[in-house]
C-alpha positions as CSV (number, residue, x, y, z in Angstrom):
1,X,16.4,-4.0,-26.2
2,X,17.7,-0.5,-26.5
3,X,19.0,1.7,-23.8
4,X,15.8,3.9,-24.0
5,X,13.6,0.9,-23.0
6,X,15.3,0.7,-19.6
7,X,14.8,4.4,-18.9
8,X,11.0,4.4,-19.5
9,X,8.8,3.9,-16.5
10,X,6.1,1.4,-16.9
11,X,2.7,1.9,-15.3
12,X,0.9,-1.0,-13.6
13,X,-2.6,-0.8,-12.4
14,X,-4.7,-3.4,-10.6
15,X,-8.3,-3.9,-11.5
16,X,-9.4,-1.9,-8.4
17,X,-7.4,1.1,-9.6
18,X,-9.0,1.2,-13.0
19,X,-11.7,3.8,-13.7
20,X,-15.0,2.9,-12.0
21,X,-18.3,4.2,-13.2
22,X,-20.0,6.7,-10.9
23,X,-22.8,4.2,-10.2
24,X,-20.3,1.5,-9.3
25,X,-18.6,3.8,-6.8
26,X,-21.9,4.8,-5.3
27,X,-23.0,1.1,-4.9
28,X,-19.6,0.2,-3.4
29,X,-19.8,3.1,-0.9
30,X,-23.4,2.3,0.0
31,X,-22.5,-1.4,0.6
32,X,-19.5,-0.5,2.7
33,X,-21.5,1.9,4.9
34,X,-24.2,-0.7,5.3
35,X,-21.7,-3.3,6.3
36,X,-20.4,-1.0,9.0
37,X,-23.9,-0.4,10.3
38,X,-24.3,3.2,9.1
39,X,-27.3,4.7,7.4
40,X,-25.8,5.0,3.9
41,X,-28.1,7.7,2.6
42,X,-27.6,9.9,5.7
43,X,-23.8,9.5,5.5
44,X,-23.6,10.2,1.8
45,X,-25.8,13.3,2.2
46,X,-23.5,14.5,5.0
47,X,-20.5,14.0,2.8
48,X,-22.1,15.8,-0.2
49,X,-23.2,18.8,1.9
50,X,-20.0,19.2,3.9
51,X,-17.3,17.8,1.7
52,X,-15.9,16.1,4.8
53,X,-14.8,12.5,3.9
54,X,-15.1,11.5,7.5
55,X,-18.8,10.8,6.8
56,X,-17.7,7.9,4.6
57,X,-16.1,4.8,6.1
58,X,-12.7,3.7,5.1
59,X,-14.0,0.1,5.1
60,X,-13.7,-1.6,1.6
61,X,-11.7,1.6,0.5
62,X,-15.1,3.5,0.3
63,X,-13.6,6.8,1.4
64,X,-10.9,6.7,-1.3
65,X,-13.5,5.7,-3.9
66,X,-15.9,8.5,-3.2
67,X,-13.1,11.1,-3.2
68,X,-12.4,10.1,-6.9
69,X,-15.6,11.9,-7.8
70,X,-16.0,15.6,-7.8
71,X,-19.0,16.5,-5.5
72,X,-20.6,18.9,-8.0
73,X,-20.4,16.2,-10.7
74,X,-21.8,13.7,-8.4
75,X,-24.7,15.9,-7.4
76,X,-25.4,16.7,-11.1
77,X,-25.4,12.9,-11.9
78,X,-27.7,12.2,-9.0
79,X,-30.2,14.9,-10.0
80,X,-30.1,13.8,-13.6
81,X,-30.7,10.2,-12.8
82,X,-33.5,11.0,-10.4
83,X,-35.3,13.2,-12.9
84,X,-34.9,10.7,-15.8
85,X,-36.2,7.8,-13.7
86,X,-39.2,9.9,-12.5
87,X,-40.4,11.3,-15.8
88,X,-44.0,10.9,-16.5
């Protein structure tokens, strides 16, 4: 091994830290909110409207997960999905 090898910093990521799809994050947040007895839809809408992560429980790392998504990107994705699934 060369001297340069010892000076390089290696990155280690667990599976939980890997990129999650938006739908996976929404499902995980929904489940965590349900497990804690909250109305998931109301809580997520509160978060989307206010930007306040306090609407999302920290249970199951849900608060950190939802904050990985930009709110405007999330809203765009939700509207797109809704419209595509309700086309006649």
